[in-house]
Every structure is written in structure tokens, then in C-alpha cells.
N, C-alpha and C positions, 0 to 999 in steps of 0.2 A: 441356339442353345436349348438344351432340354430342360423340362420342368424339374424342380427339386421335389423330392419325395417327402411327404409329411411324416414326421416321426410320431409313431403311435406309442402311448404309454402302456406299460404292461397291464393286462387285464387280469383281475383275480381269478383263481381257478374255479370258484363257484359260478362266476359269470360265464366263463368259457365253457363250462359243462352244460349250462342251460342257455342256449342262444336266444330263447324267447324272452328272457328277463332283460329289462332295460337298465341303463346305468342309474337312473333315478331310484330304482328299487333297491339299490345297494344300501345297506345300513350305514348311517353316519358314524364317523369316527368319534368316540366320546372325548369330551374336553378334558384337559388335564386339571388336576386339583388346584394348581396354582392359578389358572385362569378363572376358575369358579370362585375362588376366594377373593380375587381382585374385583370381580363383578359384584360380589356381595358387599365388599367394603365401599364400592362406589355407590351402590344403592342406599346403604346406610348413611353415607355422607350427604346424599341428595335429600333424604328424608329429614335429617337434622337441619339442613338449610331451609327446607320448607317450613319446619316448625318455627325456626327463628323468624322467618318472614311473616308468619301468622302472628307471632307475638308483637312484632313491630307494627303490623296493621291494626292490631287490637289497641295498642297504646295510642296510635295516631287517631283512631276512630273516637276513642274516649276524649281526647283533647279537642277534636273537631266538634264533637257534640257540645262540649263546654262552651266553645267560642260561639257556636250557633245559638245556644240558649241565651247568651248575652244579647243577641239580636232579636230574641223572641221567635226563633225558628225551631220547628220540631226537630227531633233527632233523626239520624239517618235510618231509613227503613231497614228492618232485619234482613229482608231478602237481598238487599244490596250489600249488607255487611258480610253475609255468609256466601256470596257469590252464586245465589240460586237463579239469577237471571241468565238468559241464554246469551251465547256469545254474539249472536247477530244483533241483539238489542243493547249490548254493552255500551257501544259508542253513543247510541241515542240517549240512553239513560244518563251517561256522563255529561251530555250536553244539556239535557232538560232539567237535571237535578238543581243546579244553581238558580235557574229561572224560576222553577216552582218554589224553591225555598225563599227566594227574595220576594216573590209574589205574595206568599203567605205573610211575610214580614210587613209588606206594604199594606196589606189588608188589615193587619192588626194595629197598625199605627195610623196616624192622621195622614191626610193626603200630601201635606207639605213636608213630611219628615222622611229622612233617609236612614238606612241601617247604621251609617256612621254616626249620624246625629243621635239616633236611639242609643247606640253604645256609649256615646259621650254622656248622654243624659243619665244612663244607668250608673256610670262610674261616678258622676258628680253627685247623684242621689245617695250612693253608698258612702261616699266621703262625707257628705253633709250629715247623714244619719250617724256615722261614727263620731264626727265632731260634736254633734248634739249630745250623744250619749256620754262622751268624755266630760262635757261641761256639766251635765246633770250629775255625774258621779264624782265630780271634783269636790263636792261638799260632803262626801261620805268617806268612811273608813270601816274596815272589817276587823273585829276583835275575835280572835280564835282562842279557845280554851277557857273562856270566862263562863263558869258554871252559873246557872240561875240561883238567886239568893231568895231564901224563904222570907227574909225580912224586908228586902228592897226589890223593886221592879228593875227591869233591864235598863231603863233610862237612868235611874239613880245609881245603879252599879257602874255604868259607863262614866258618869260624872265623877263618882268617887275614885274610880281607877285613874282618871286623868289628873285629878287633884292630888291624890296621895302619891302616885308613882311618877308623874311627869311635871308636877307643879304648874299645871295649866287648868283653866276654868272655862271650857268652851260652853257655848249655849246649844245644848242638845235639843233638836227639834223632834226627832222620832227615832225609834229603835224597833227592829224586828229580827227574828231568828230566820236563818236561811236553811233551806233543805228540809228533809223530812226528819221527824223525831224518831231516832233509833235508840233503843235501850242501851245504856252503857257508854254512849257517845254524847259529846257536847256540841250542839249546833252553833255554827258561827253567828256572831251578832253584828248586824249591819247598823251602823250608827250614822245618823245625819245631823250635821251642825248647821249653824246659821250662815256662815260664809266659807268660801273655799280656802281663805287664809288660815282659818282655825283648823281645818282638816289637814292642811299642809304642815302646820306647826306640830300637830299631834303625830303625824306620820314621821316627820323628821326627828322627833324626840323618842320614837318607839324603842330605840336601842337601850334606853335607860332601864327598860324592863328586865334586861339581863343582869342588872346590878341591883335588883330590888332586894330589900330586906325580908320580904315575904318569900319563903321557899317555894310555895305553890305558884305564885305569879312568876317568879324567876324561871321556873322549869316548864310552865305550861301555857302562859298567856303571851300572845303575839298580836301586834297591830300591823295591818297591811292596807295599802290603798285599794279602793274598789275599782278594779280594772275591767275594761270591756274584753270581749273575747280576742279581738285583734291585739290589744295591749298585752294580755296575758300570754298569747303566743309569741309576741316579740320579746317579752321579758324572758320567756323560757329559752328561746334561741340565744339570747344574749348570755344567759347563765351557762348554757352548754358551751358556747364559744369561750367564755372565761375559764371554765374548767379544763377544756382541751389545751388552751394556751398555758395555763398554770402547770398542767401535767407535762407538757412538752418542755417548759422551762426547767422544771425539776429534773427531768431526764437528762437534759443537756448539762445542768450543773453537776449531776452525779457523774457524768462522763468526764468532765473537765477537772474536778477536784480529786486528787489522789487520796486513797484511804490511808490514814496514819497507821492503823493496825497492820495493813499490808506492807508498808515500808519497814515497820519494826520487824515483822516476820521475815521479810526478805533479807534484812540486815543480819538477823540472828542466824539465818540459814547459811549465810556466807562464812560464818565462823568455822574454826577448826573442829571437825567432828570428834567426839569423845573428850572434849575439854570443857571446863567450867571456870568462871571467874571467882576466885576466892574473896570473901568479903573483906579480909584484912589486908589485901595487897592488890596492886594494879596489874599483876602479871597473871597470865593464864596458867593454871595448874591442871595437869591431866586428871581425869575423873578417878582413875585408879589410885593416884597418889592422894587426892582429896579425901577419898573414903578411908 
């Protein structure tokens, strides 16, 4: 059997005219606009994905630094965060980083303490300090809107407020103004009493100020507990939750209860057009006849 002849593709005229020119010298065929647009969209999609991954890495780095700080470990070096290390040392750095971090933690702590024990001690210390602050502030309350009196000092003013408005006679031990003195504004007054029970009774009776016979006290003076930062944040979150729940309840109630005006309007619209009810009779009389 004879060999099959290879089929040759047609050669452009320019190449046939110049036999010294190779096939690689032939100009490439330009891509279609549709293919170029598809490649551009793909590149933009990859760039957006890279930016999302960078944002995720940034958030995770911040959280990791916070956890490491609880163990007394320094933050992650900036060169590791921004990927400036070479690829050949990436695996080595990933292996040595935990070792170096925990070595620093052990050197900062005593020989018999571990990072876990250090973290537990830090949490217990924070809880103990918060509890101690709450106990110290349990004998205090804050009066807002009580202006200084030229005739009485702040201690006497606080005692008179409790006696006249709340019918209570606490033993006030000290008073001091909070914050900086700003012209035109009244500094809150921190009042300390002898026992926590006295402070609790005053705070529980603070609503009576809204029913005061004194217009200024009724509109401007408030009594609140002396909260720590953690207590204030928790109280704020609870207020936000109650407002959201109240708004959602009102929205659901508005959707369930039909509007009486709407029912009356729909009933009147179903009546015969051009007619009106005569006051002296129960029959409908055309408008033209009534006029």
C-alpha cells in the first residue's frame, strides 16, 4: 500500500510571493471584540475576588492580634501581614511564628505558667475588677440637670431634692461634679450615700420626678445609677433591643388591624354613582332630583 499524501493548508499570497519568509513571520489574526470583553470581565472578577480575600485577611489579622494580646504576645509583624517575605521562607515562617510567639509569652510569665493559665488569670482579673467597681458604685447615683445653687452647696441640694421630691432622707457622704465645666451646660452630680440600700431606694423612686410640682425639676432633673462602662454598654444594647422589638410589634399590629376609615371609604365607593341619601328618607334619591 502506498503512503497517504499529507494535505497542505492554503498558503496566503504574501507568503507564496516571498518564499524566504517563514510561517512564524505571518501577522497574528486579531481577536474578536467579544473575546476581548470576556477576558476583561474575567480579570475584573479576579481583581474583585482578590480584594475580598484581602479584606477577610485584614479582619482575621485584627482578631488574631487581639487574642495574642490576651496572652501577652506581640502583634504579627507587618512584613508577614503584607506578604513581603519570600515564597521560599513562607513555610519556615509559618512554622517558627507560633514557637517564637509562645517563647515570648513564656519569658514574660513565670516559669510555671502557661498561655492558657495566663489567659484565664487575665479573664478572672477583669471580672474581679468589674465586680469591685460595681460594688464601689452601688452606693452612688448620678443627678443630671441639677444646677448649682448659690445658697446651698451640692450636698445640701442633693439632700433637699431627695427629701422634697422622693420623700427620702439618705445620708449623703460626698458629692462632686463630673466632666469639664462648659458654659451654658450643667455638669452631672455624682452623689455617694452611706449604704447601697439607700442608693437603690433613690434610684427606684426616681420616676417620681416626672410628677414633680416644680416645673424645672419635672422637665430637667433625672436620677440614674452610677454604671461602669460594661454596665452602660449592656444597658444600651438592651434599650436598642427593646426599641426594635417594640417597633416590630407595632408594625405587625398595623398589618393585622384593618383601618376603619378604609372600610368606610370602600363601603361608600360600592354605592350607586351619582346618588345620595336624603336626610328625611331611607331611600336613595338621585343627585339630580335632590338638587
